[in-house]
C-alpha positions in Angstrom: 12.5 28.2 -2.6 12.7 25.2 -0.4 10.8 22.4 -1.6 7.9 21.2 1.1 8.8 17.9 3.4 6.7 15.1 4.0 6.9 13.1 7.2 4.9 9.3 7.0 4.8 7.7 10.4 5.6 4.1 11.9 3.0 1.5 12.9 2.2 2.3 16.1 2.0 5.9 16.2 0.0 8.9 13.7 1.0 12.0 12.1 1.7 13.3 15.9 5.0 11.5 16.7 6.6 14.2 14.3 5.8 17.5 16.7 9.5 17.8 17.3 9.9 17.8 13.7 8.1 19.6 12.2 8.2 22.8 13.5 12.2 22.6 13.2 11.8 22.8 9.4 8.7 25.7 9.5 11.1 27.3 7.0 9.5 24.8 4.6 6.1 23.5 4.4 5.7 20.6 6.3 3.1 18.2 6.3 2.6 15.2 8.9 -0.4 13.2 8.1 -1.7 9.9 9.2 -1.1 7.1 6.5 -4.9 5.9 5.3 -6.2 3.8 8.2 -4.7 5.7 10.8 -6.3 8.1 13.3 -8.0 11.0 11.6 -8.4 8.5 8.4 -9.3 5.2 10.3 -12.3 4.8 7.9 -10.0 4.7 5.2 -8.8 1.4 4.1 -5.4 0.1 4.0 -5.3 -2.3 1.4 -1.8 -2.3 0.0 0.9 -0.6 -0.4 0.4 0.0 -3.8 -2.9 1.8 -3.1 -1.4 3.2 -0.3 1.5 5.0 -2.3 -1.4 6.6 -4.4 -2.9 7.8 -2.0 -0.7 9.2 -1.0 0.7 11.1 -4.4 -2.8 12.3 -4.2 -2.0 13.9 -0.8 1.1 15.9 -2.2 -1.2 17.1 -5.2 -3.5 18.5 -2.6 -1.2 19.5 0.0 2.1 21.0 -1.7 1.2 20.5 -5.6 5.2 20.1 -6.3 7.6 17.1 -5.4 8.1 17.0 -2.0 11.2 15.4 0.2 10.4 12.4 1.6 11.0 11.5 5.0 9.9 8.3 6.5 10.0 6.2 9.8 9.7 2.3 10.1 6.2 1.6 8.5 6.7 5.2 6.8 9.8 4.2 5.8 8.9 1.3 3.5 5.8 3.8 2.3 8.3 5.9 1.4 10.8 4.0 -1.0 7.5 2.8 -2.5 6.6 6.0 -3.1 9.1 6.4 -4.8 9.6 3.6 -7.1 5.5 3.7 -8.1 5.2 7.7 -8.1 9.1 9.6 -8.9 7.5 12.4 -10.3 6.1 13.4 -6.7 9.3 13.1 -5.0 12.1 15.0 -5.2 14.4 13.0 -2.1 13.9 9.7 0.2 15.4 10.0 4.0 14.4 7.2 5.6 15.8 5.1 8.9 14.1 1.8 10.4 12.9 0.7 7.1 12.2 -3.2 6.3 13.5 -4.2 3.2 14.5 -7.7 4.8 11.6 -11.3 5.3 11.2 -10.4 8.9 12.5 -12.8 11.6 10.5 -15.7 13.4 11.4 -13.6 16.5 9.9 -10.7 15.1 7.2 -12.3 14.1 6.4 -13.6 17.0 6.8 -10.4 18.7 4.0 -9.0 16.5 1.4 -11.9 17.2 1.9 -10.8 20.8 0.9 -7.4 20.0 -2.1 -8.4 17.6 -3.3 -10.3 20.6 -3.4 -7.2 23.1 -4.3 -5.1 20.3 -7.3 -3.7 21.8 -5.9 -3.9 25.7 -5.6 -0.8 27.6 -2.6 -1.9 29.7 -0.7 -2.9 26.4 -1.2 0.9 24.6 -0.6 2.2 28.4 2.7 0.5 28.5 3.9 1.5 25.3 2.9 5.3 26.3 5.5 4.4 28.8 7.6 3.2 26.4 7.3 6.5 24.1 8.7 8.6 27.6 5.0 10.0 27.9 3.4 11.6 30.7 0.2 13.3 32.1 -2.4 14.6 29.3 0.2 13.0 26.3 0.1 10.0 28.0 -3.8 9.9 28.7 -4.7 11.0 25.1 -2.4 8.6 23.6 -4.4 6.2 25.2 -7.6 7.6 24.5 -7.1 7.7 20.7 -5.3 3.5 20.6 -5.2 1.6 18.8 -4.4 3.8 16.2 -5.4 1.2 13.4 -7.7 -1.4 13.6 -6.2 -5.3 14.4 -7.7 -6.3 10.9 -6.0 -3.5 8.8 -2.6 -4.0 10.7 -2.8 -7.8 9.8 -3.2 -6.5 5.8 0.1 -4.6 6.2 1.9 -7.5 8.0 1.4 -9.5 5.2 2.8 -7.8 3.0 5.8 -6.9 4.9 6.6 -9.8 5.9 8.2 -11.8 3.1 10.1 -8.7 2.8 11.2 -7.5 -1.0 7.8 -4.9 -0.7 10.1 -2.1 -2.8 11.8 -2.7 -6.1 15.0 -0.3 -4.6 16.8 -0.3 -8.0 13.2 1.8 -9.5 14.4 4.7 -7.0 15.5 7.0 -8.8 15.4 9.9 -6.9 18.4 10.7 -4.2 18.3 8.6 -1.1 19.1 8.3 2.8 19.0 5.8 4.5 19.7 5.5 8.2 19.3 2.9 11.4 19.9 3.5 14.7 23.5 2.3 16.3 21.5 0.6 19.1 18.5 -1.0 16.8 18.5 -5.2 16.2 21.0 -6.2 13.5 18.1 -6.5 11.0 17.6 -3.2 10.5 21.6 -2.6 9.4 21.0 -5.5 7.4 18.3 -4.1 5.7 21.1 -0.7 4.7 23.3 -3.7 3.4 20.7 -4.6 0.8 19.7 -0.9 0.4 23.1 -0.1 -0.5 23.4 -3.1 -3.0 20.6 -2.1 -5.0 21.6 2.0 -5.1 25.2 1.7 -4.5 25.0 5.7 -4.7 22.8 6.0 -1.6 24.0 7.5 1.5 24.3 5.0 4.5 24.6 5.2 8.1 23.9 5.1 11.5 22.8 7.2 14.2 25.1 7.0 17.1 23.5 5.4 20.3 19.9 5.6 18.8 17.1 2.9 18.7 14.0 2.5 16.6 11.6 6.0 17.2 15.6 8.4 17.7 13.2 11.1 16.1 11.5 11.1 20.1 14.7 9.4 21.4 17.1 12.4 20.1 14.9 15.1 18.3 17.8 17.3 18.2 20.1 15.0 16.7 17.4 13.9 14.2 16.5 17.5 13.2 20.5 17.9 12.2 20.8 14.9 10.7 18.0 15.9 8.4 18.6 19.1 7.8 22.4 18.2 6.4 20.5 15.7 4.1 17.8 18.3 3.1 19.6 21.3 2.8 23.2 20.1 1.5 22.2 15.7 0.3 25.0 15.6 3.0 25.7 13.0 6.1 25.4 15.0 9.0 29.1 14.2 10.4 27.7 12.9 14.1 26.4 9.6 11.5 28.4 6.8 12.3 29.4 4.5 9.3 27.6 1.3 8.7 30.4 -0.8 7.2 28.6 -3.9 5.3 28.4 -7.2 6.4 31.3 -9.3 7.0 33.7 -6.0 6.9 
């Protein structure tokens, strides 16, 4: 019997963002919850990554009852790494993409500062819907349900992420695959180097032609790459190598 798979979403969306993945893995129990503080769990605190990882571990106990393959994008990637380090008995493997492990650059902090200023403005989320390629009822639903988390809780989140090093990567024992989109900013490629240094046995790669949220940009490619990892623990041949800096 195949293991359950747990999808952890990015910081400006919710569990719904895995809509193209959950049905593609119907041979497994596929779980895509909202993280604490997000959408259906708005009333829950965020706190810190220790607290969030503990609540995700409790969710795994309740919904799966066994170790799961964890898939995380962006914020979900950070959470997946922390979950694997802090609650190894709940994690069979880790697949992350666009996970931040380095200190945020000044330019990234400024971008987030602008986002926080506009966090409760409808036009900001209408623009985000366009970026996500949403139209019609999907776009209307998205804007009506945004922001997905309060500005105060997002600020708590960023305060912990900005310095980098949320997780001691050396503490992760589970098989690990880490990816960045080929067209993501260099920061995410550099983060792969940090993961590789901490876990030389990790599988590392670049998603060809992809940006940050490539599970939505090219769902078929994402699903092929993920399927190779979940079923065989191998890198899909379409992935590009990610040579270390200076090579």
